VOKOLTI-277034 format. One record per residue (C-alpha): residue number from 1; y, x negated, z negated. Coordinates in steps of 0.05 Angstrom, whole numbers, plus 32768, in hexadecimal, padded with zeros to 4 digits. Layout:
REM residues N
+-----+------+------+------+
| num |    y |    x |    z |
+-----+------+------+------+
| NUM |    Y |    X |    Z |
...
+-----+------+------+------+
This chain:
REM residues 347
+-----+------+------+------+
| num |    y |    x |    z |
+-----+------+------+------+
|   1 | 796B | 702E | 7C46 |
|   2 | 791F | 703A | 7C67 |
|   3 | 78E8 | 7061 | 7C37 |
|   4 | 78B9 | 701D | 7C38 |
|   5 | 7883 | 7051 | 7C1C |
|   6 | 7883 | 7085 | 7C55 |
|   7 | 7851 | 7086 | 7C87 |
|   8 | 7857 | 705E | 7CD4 |
|   9 | 7873 | 708D | 7D04 |
|  10 | 7839 | 7098 | 7D2F |
|  11 | 7815 | 70BC | 7CF2 |
|  12 | 7820 | 7103 | 7CF7 |
|  13 | 7805 | 713A | 7CBC |
|  14 | 77CA | 7147 | 7CE9 |
|  15 | 77C2 | 7102 | 7D11 |
|  16 | 77E8 | 70D4 | 7D38 |
|  17 | 7817 | 70CE | 7D73 |
|  18 | 782D | 709A | 7D98 |
|  19 | 786D | 706B | 7D95 |
|  20 | 7890 | 708A | 7DD3 |
|  21 | 7895 | 70CE | 7DE4 |
|  22 | 7863 | 70EF | 7E1A |
|  23 | 7868 | 7136 | 7E37 |
|  24 | 7824 | 7141 | 7E59 |
|  25 | 77E0 | 713E | 7E58 |
|  26 | 77E5 | 717F | 7E2E |
|  27 | 77B3 | 71B8 | 7E36 |
|  28 | 77E7 | 71E3 | 7E62 |
|  29 | 77F4 | 71A5 | 7E8D |
|  30 | 779E | 7192 | 7E94 |
|  31 | 778E | 71E1 | 7EA6 |
|  32 | 77CC | 71D4 | 7EDC |
|  33 | 77B2 | 7198 | 7EF8 |
|  34 | 775F | 71A4 | 7EF1 |
|  35 | 775C | 71CF | 7F2D |
|  36 | 7776 | 719A | 7F60 |
|  37 | 7740 | 7168 | 7F44 |
|  38 | 770A | 7188 | 7F45 |
|  39 | 7713 | 71A7 | 7F90 |
|  40 | 7731 | 7167 | 7FAF |
|  41 | 7706 | 714A | 7FE0 |
|  42 | 76EB | 7107 | 7FCD |
|  43 | 76D0 | 70CA | 7FEE |
|  44 | 7693 | 70A7 | 7FC9 |
|  45 | 769B | 7057 | 7FC6 |
|  46 | 7661 | 7037 | 7FB0 |
|  47 | 7674 | 6FEE | 7F93 |
|  48 | 7649 | 6FAF | 7F8E |
|  49 | 762F | 6F9D | 7F51 |
|  50 | 761F | 6F5B | 7F39 |
|  51 | 75E2 | 6F45 | 7F00 |
|  52 | 7608 | 6F1D | 7ECA |
|  53 | 75DC | 6EE0 | 7EBF |
|  54 | 75BD | 6EFF | 7E88 |
|  55 | 7599 | 6ECA | 7E5F |
|  56 | 75D9 | 6E9C | 7E63 |
|  57 | 75FE | 6ECF | 7E42 |
|  58 | 75C9 | 6ED9 | 7E0B |
|  59 | 75C9 | 6E8A | 7DFC |
|  60 | 7614 | 6E86 | 7DFF |
|  61 | 7638 | 6E6A | 7DC7 |
|  62 | 7660 | 6E3F | 7DDF |
|  63 | 7689 | 6E4C | 7E23 |
|  64 | 76C0 | 6E81 | 7E1A |
|  65 | 76A8 | 6EBD | 7E51 |
|  66 | 76C1 | 6EFB | 7E67 |
|  67 | 7689 | 6F2F | 7E87 |
|  68 | 769D | 6F71 | 7EAC |
|  69 | 765E | 6FA6 | 7EA4 |
|  70 | 7694 | 6FE1 | 7EBA |
|  71 | 76CE | 7012 | 7EAE |
|  72 | 76E7 | 6FF5 | 7E69 |
|  73 | 76B0 | 6FD3 | 7E4C |
|  74 | 76AC | 6F85 | 7E47 |
|  75 | 767E | 6F50 | 7E2E |
|  76 | 76AF | 6F24 | 7E13 |
|  77 | 769B | 6EE5 | 7DF4 |
|  78 | 76CD | 6EB9 | 7DCA |
|  79 | 76C8 | 6E84 | 7D9B |
|  80 | 7677 | 6E89 | 7D91 |
|  81 | 7679 | 6ED0 | 7D8A |
|  82 | 7663 | 6F10 | 7DB6 |
|  83 | 7691 | 6F46 | 7DBD |
|  84 | 768F | 6F8A | 7DDF |
|  85 | 76CD | 6FBE | 7DF7 |
|  86 | 76C1 | 7003 | 7DF4 |
|  87 | 767D | 7002 | 7E07 |
|  88 | 7664 | 7037 | 7E36 |
|  89 | 761C | 702B | 7E5F |
|  90 | 760E | 707C | 7E66 |
|  91 | 7608 | 70A1 | 7EA9 |
|  92 | 7648 | 70CE | 7E90 |
|  93 | 7687 | 70D2 | 7E6E |
|  94 | 766F | 7115 | 7E4F |
|  95 | 765B | 7131 | 7E14 |
|  96 | 7622 | 7145 | 7E3B |
|  97 | 75F9 | 7122 | 7E67 |
|  98 | 75FA | 715F | 7E9A |
|  99 | 763C | 716C | 7EA7 |
| 100 | 7688 | 7141 | 7EA6 |
| 101 | 769E | 7102 | 7ED3 |
| 102 | 765F | 70DE | 7EEB |
| 103 | 7651 | 7093 | 7EE9 |
| 104 | 7657 | 707C | 7F30 |
| 105 | 7655 | 7034 | 7F2A |
| 106 | 7616 | 7023 | 7EF4 |
| 107 | 7624 | 6FF3 | 7EB9 |
| 108 | 7617 | 6FAD | 7ED4 |
| 109 | 75F0 | 6FA0 | 7E94 |
| 110 | 75BC | 6FCA | 7E74 |
| 111 | 75CB | 6FD8 | 7E2B |
| 112 | 758F | 6FB4 | 7E1C |
| 113 | 759E | 6F75 | 7E40 |
| 114 | 75DD | 6F6A | 7E17 |
| 115 | 75E4 | 6F27 | 7DEC |
| 116 | 75DD | 6F33 | 7DA2 |
| 117 | 7626 | 6F52 | 7D98 |
| 118 | 7650 | 6F42 | 7D5D |
| 119 | 7691 | 6F6B | 7D65 |
| 120 | 769D | 6FB4 | 7D89 |
| 121 | 76D9 | 6FC1 | 7D9F |
| 122 | 76EC | 7014 | 7DA1 |
| 123 | 772F | 7021 | 7DBB |
| 124 | 7734 | 706C | 7DB1 |
| 125 | 7708 | 70A7 | 7DB1 |
| 126 | 7708 | 70C5 | 7DFE |
| 127 | 76BC | 70CD | 7E1A |
| 128 | 76CC | 7096 | 7E4E |
| 129 | 76D7 | 7069 | 7E18 |
| 130 | 76B2 | 7078 | 7DD7 |
| 131 | 7666 | 7092 | 7DF6 |
| 132 | 763E | 70A8 | 7DBD |
| 133 | 75F8 | 7096 | 7DD7 |
| 134 | 7617 | 7048 | 7DE8 |
| 135 | 7630 | 703A | 7D9F |
| 136 | 75F6 | 705B | 7D80 |
| 137 | 75C1 | 702F | 7DA5 |
| 138 | 75EA | 6FF0 | 7D9D |
| 139 | 75EE | 6FF8 | 7D54 |
| 140 | 75B1 | 6FF9 | 7D48 |
| 141 | 759D | 6FC1 | 7D7F |
| 142 | 75CD | 6F93 | 7D5B |
| 143 | 75C4 | 6FA0 | 7D0F |
| 144 | 7601 | 6F6F | 7D05 |
| 145 | 762B | 6F8D | 7D3A |
| 146 | 7672 | 6F9C | 7D19 |
| 147 | 7697 | 6FD5 | 7D33 |
| 148 | 76E7 | 6FD6 | 7D30 |
| 149 | 7708 | 7015 | 7D3F |
| 150 | 774E | 7036 | 7D3A |
| 151 | 775C | 7066 | 7D02 |
| 152 | 7735 | 70A2 | 7CFD |
| 153 | 76F4 | 7089 | 7D19 |
| 154 | 76D1 | 7064 | 7CE0 |
| 155 | 76B3 | 70AB | 7CC6 |
| 156 | 769F | 70C1 | 7D0D |
| 157 | 7677 | 7085 | 7D15 |
| 158 | 765C | 7095 | 7CD6 |
| 159 | 763F | 70CE | 7CDD |
| 160 | 7618 | 70B5 | 7D10 |
| 161 | 75FF | 707B | 7CDE |
| 162 | 762A | 7045 | 7CF0 |
| 163 | 7641 | 7020 | 7CB5 |
| 164 | 765C | 6FE0 | 7CD1 |
| 165 | 76A5 | 6FF0 | 7CE5 |
| 166 | 76EA | 6FD6 | 7CD7 |
| 167 | 7713 | 7010 | 7CE0 |
| 168 | 7765 | 6FFD | 7CF3 |
| 169 | 77B1 | 7012 | 7CFE |
| 170 | 77DB | 6FF1 | 7D32 |
| 171 | 77F3 | 6FAE | 7D1A |
| 172 | 77BA | 6FA8 | 7CE7 |
| 173 | 7789 | 6F73 | 7CED |
| 174 | 773A | 6F61 | 7CD7 |
| 175 | 7725 | 6F13 | 7CD8 |
| 176 | 76DD | 6F0D | 7CEA |
| 177 | 76B1 | 6ED6 | 7CF6 |
| 178 | 76ED | 6EA7 | 7D0D |
| 179 | 7712 | 6EE5 | 7D34 |
| 180 | 7744 | 6F0C | 7D1F |
| 181 | 7748 | 6F4D | 7D3A |
| 182 | 778B | 6F71 | 7D3E |
| 183 | 7793 | 6FB7 | 7D4D |
| 184 | 77D7 | 6FC3 | 7D7A |
| 185 | 77FA | 7005 | 7D99 |
| 186 | 77E3 | 7027 | 7DDC |
| 187 | 7806 | 7067 | 7DF5 |
| 188 | 77C8 | 709A | 7DFD |
| 189 | 77AA | 70C8 | 7DD2 |
| 190 | 7765 | 70E3 | 7DB6 |
| 191 | 7736 | 7117 | 7DB0 |
| 192 | 76F5 | 7131 | 7DCC |
| 193 | 76FA | 7179 | 7DBE |
| 194 | 772B | 71B0 | 7DC1 |
| 195 | 7734 | 71A8 | 7D7A |
| 196 | 7740 | 7161 | 7D6A |
| 197 | 7778 | 714A | 7D95 |
| 198 | 779C | 710D | 7D6D |
| 199 | 7772 | 710F | 7D38 |
| 200 | 775C | 70CB | 7D42 |
| 201 | 7783 | 708A | 7D51 |
| 202 | 7783 | 706C | 7D94 |
| 203 | 778F | 701B | 7DA2 |
| 204 | 778C | 6FDC | 7DC7 |
| 205 | 7777 | 6F9B | 7D9B |
| 206 | 778E | 6F51 | 7D9D |
| 207 | 7754 | 6F26 | 7D97 |
| 208 | 776A | 6EDB | 7D76 |
| 209 | 7740 | 6E9A | 7D6A |
| 210 | 775D | 6E54 | 7D6C |
| 211 | 779B | 6E64 | 7D90 |
| 212 | 777A | 6E91 | 7DC2 |
| 213 | 7791 | 6ED9 | 7DC9 |
| 214 | 7763 | 6F0E | 7DF6 |
| 215 | 7786 | 6F5D | 7DFF |
| 216 | 7769 | 6F94 | 7E06 |
| 217 | 7798 | 6FBE | 7E15 |
| 218 | 775A | 6FF8 | 7E11 |
| 219 | 777B | 7046 | 7E33 |
| 220 | 77C4 | 704B | 7E3D |
| 221 | 7800 | 705F | 7E63 |
| 222 | 7840 | 702F | 7E68 |
| 223 | 786F | 702C | 7E30 |
| 224 | 78A3 | 6FFF | 7E02 |
| 225 | 785B | 6FEF | 7DDB |
| 226 | 7846 | 6FB6 | 7E08 |
| 227 | 7891 | 6F89 | 7DFB |
| 228 | 7882 | 6F91 | 7DB5 |
| 229 | 7837 | 6F76 | 7DC1 |
| 230 | 7854 | 6F47 | 7DE9 |
| 231 | 788C | 6F30 | 7DB4 |
| 232 | 7853 | 6F2A | 7D85 |
| 233 | 781F | 6F07 | 7DA9 |
| 234 | 782F | 6EEB | 7DE8 |
| 235 | 7819 | 6EBA | 7E08 |
| 236 | 77E0 | 6EEB | 7E11 |
| 237 | 77A4 | 6EBA | 7E2B |
| 238 | 777E | 6EF2 | 7E4E |
| 239 | 7790 | 6F40 | 7E4F |
| 240 | 775C | 6F80 | 7E66 |
| 241 | 778A | 6FA9 | 7E84 |
| 242 | 7771 | 6FED | 7EA1 |
| 243 | 7791 | 6FFF | 7EE7 |
| 244 | 7768 | 7044 | 7EF3 |
| 245 | 776F | 708B | 7EEB |
| 246 | 77B0 | 7094 | 7F00 |
| 247 | 77BE | 70D4 | 7F29 |
| 248 | 77DF | 7104 | 7F2F |
| 249 | 781E | 70E1 | 7F10 |
| 250 | 783F | 711B | 7EF7 |
| 251 | 7802 | 711F | 7ECD |
| 252 | 77E1 | 70E0 | 7EB9 |
| 253 | 7821 | 70BA | 7EBA |
| 254 | 7825 | 70B6 | 7E66 |
| 255 | 77DB | 70A7 | 7E55 |
| 256 | 77C3 | 7077 | 7E8F |
| 257 | 77E3 | 7040 | 7EB9 |
| 258 | 77E1 | 7032 | 7EFC |
| 259 | 77DA | 6FF4 | 7F19 |
| 260 | 7825 | 6FE4 | 7F24 |
| 261 | 7831 | 6FF3 | 7EDF |
| 262 | 77EC | 6FC9 | 7ECA |
| 263 | 7822 | 6F8D | 7EE4 |
| 264 | 7858 | 6F99 | 7EC8 |
| 265 | 7825 | 6F99 | 7E7A |
| 266 | 780D | 6F52 | 7E93 |
| 267 | 7857 | 6F41 | 7E92 |
| 268 | 7864 | 6F6A | 7E54 |
| 269 | 7832 | 6F45 | 7E2B |
| 270 | 783F | 6F03 | 7E48 |
| 271 | 77F7 | 6EFB | 7E66 |
| 272 | 77E1 | 6EB7 | 7E7F |
| 273 | 77A9 | 6ED5 | 7E9C |
| 274 | 778D | 6F28 | 7EA3 |
| 275 | 7758 | 6F57 | 7EBD |
| 276 | 7758 | 6F94 | 7ED7 |
| 277 | 772F | 6FCA | 7EBE |
| 278 | 772B | 701B | 7EB8 |
| 279 | 7717 | 701C | 7F01 |
| 280 | 76DE | 7026 | 7F2E |
| 281 | 76AE | 7042 | 7F07 |
| 282 | 76BB | 708A | 7EEE |
| 283 | 76DB | 70BE | 7F15 |
| 284 | 770F | 70D0 | 7EE5 |
| 285 | 774F | 70E9 | 7F11 |
| 286 | 776F | 70F3 | 7F5A |
| 287 | 776E | 70AC | 7F76 |
| 288 | 773B | 708E | 7F9E |
| 289 | 7708 | 706B | 7F74 |
| 290 | 771F | 7026 | 7FA2 |
| 291 | 7764 | 7033 | 7F9F |
| 292 | 7778 | 700C | 7F5F |
| 293 | 776A | 6FCE | 7F73 |
| 294 | 7789 | 6FD1 | 7FAF |
| 295 | 77C2 | 6FDC | 7F91 |
| 296 | 77C5 | 6FB0 | 7F63 |
| 297 | 77C3 | 6F78 | 7F93 |
| 298 | 7800 | 6F95 | 7FB8 |
| 299 | 7824 | 6F9B | 7F75 |
| 300 | 780E | 6F55 | 7F62 |
| 301 | 7829 | 6F39 | 7FA0 |
| 302 | 7862 | 6F5F | 7F9E |
| 303 | 787F | 6F3B | 7F57 |
| 304 | 7865 | 6F04 | 7F74 |
| 305 | 782F | 6EF8 | 7F42 |
| 306 | 77F0 | 6EC8 | 7F60 |
| 307 | 77B7 | 6EF9 | 7F5F |
| 308 | 778E | 6EC3 | 7F39 |
| 309 | 77B6 | 6EE0 | 7EF9 |
| 310 | 77A3 | 6F1C | 7F01 |
| 311 | 7752 | 6F24 | 7F0E |
| 312 | 772E | 6F64 | 7F30 |
| 313 | 76EB | 6F51 | 7F1D |
| 314 | 76AF | 6F6C | 7F42 |
| 315 | 7680 | 6F94 | 7F14 |
| 316 | 7656 | 6F69 | 7EEB |
| 317 | 7678 | 6F2B | 7EFC |
| 318 | 767E | 6EF4 | 7EC4 |
| 319 | 76BB | 6EC6 | 7EBD |
| 320 | 76C3 | 6E85 | 7E92 |
| 321 | 7701 | 6E85 | 7E68 |
| 322 | 7731 | 6E50 | 7E65 |
| 323 | 7733 | 6E18 | 7E34 |
| 324 | 7764 | 6E01 | 7E0F |
| 325 | 7777 | 6DC5 | 7E46 |
| 326 | 7778 | 6DF9 | 7E7A |
| 327 | 77A8 | 6E1E | 7E58 |
| 328 | 77D3 | 6DEC | 7E4D |
| 329 | 77D7 | 6DD2 | 7E92 |
| 330 | 77DB | 6E18 | 7EA9 |
| 331 | 781E | 6E18 | 7E7E |
| 332 | 783C | 6DD7 | 7E92 |
| 333 | 7833 | 6DEB | 7EE1 |
| 334 | 7858 | 6E33 | 7ED3 |
| 335 | 788D | 6E00 | 7EAD |
| 336 | 78A1 | 6DE2 | 7EF0 |
| 337 | 78A5 | 6E26 | 7F15 |
| 338 | 78EC | 6E43 | 7F1E |
| 339 | 78F3 | 6E6B | 7EE7 |
| 340 | 7908 | 6EAC | 7F0D |
| 341 | 78B7 | 6EA9 | 7F1A |
| 342 | 7898 | 6E8F | 7EE0 |
| 343 | 789B | 6EDB | 7EBE |
| 344 | 7871 | 6EFC | 7EEC |
| 345 | 7840 | 6EC1 | 7EFC |
| 346 | 7835 | 6E91 | 7EC5 |
| 347 | 7833 | 6ED0 | 7E81 |
+-----+------+------+------+
């Protein structure tokens, strides 16, 4: 008989681990990969940046919407609350602003233009997802803002005098202002230095409001975890899924999905609509900055998925989210399709 008092299998004596084995992204492999990355010829790409309707977003508490600020940062308006995901507004994803991965596409919104924020979701502590300057500014500008983080990060935020923090383990949840926020597994790792690897947890989030579910995948490689998430939460109304930072595969596969795997996540979690993120902002790996959306379009075509089911948003673009009647209409249309096509196109 299993010991019910035993810690979850992703807990270790020194921190945390993935549910499923990963065999790369260690120090030796990083040293092997780094020279090819640093000396690889790279084509600079410029993306158009839309300017969101700031006043509309500030005043809006009625219409659910999603605005892409860049990388993994979204402003999600859901159930009358304003959420932000992995807020990053600095010029580099680095502990210092004179070196490290440079931001090639500026944030679509200035940090002082954001609507009043209620909830910040932080997926893990890597520098392109947890930016110290950004979270400190947000905590000061939005005194009612609650940070929801995976295990171990509450102490890090407390050292920056950020006190409104809820810390969650995988499959735990918190209720905030009519929303239920679940932390769910991801396949990744953590650490901000050579000495704190996997000391804090990493996660994705599922946010529920009156039967509507939004999934923010955070940063992840592909694993059976997504089928588990789908088993608990499908259908997902909107999934925010990474598509970039995936080459070379021998090194990146265990920690970052490629566009083809992003489509599998869309299917695994039962997503009605998905949004591409984690591309076009920082140069983190070897693929061209504009390659991920092209590969995503090809992967969708291969799977017979309507591209309107997996949005490729422009930086700064706002999309209004479906109401319950619209979702029901979509479900009805999907039910009329042949069963062989429903898994790809409806989810």
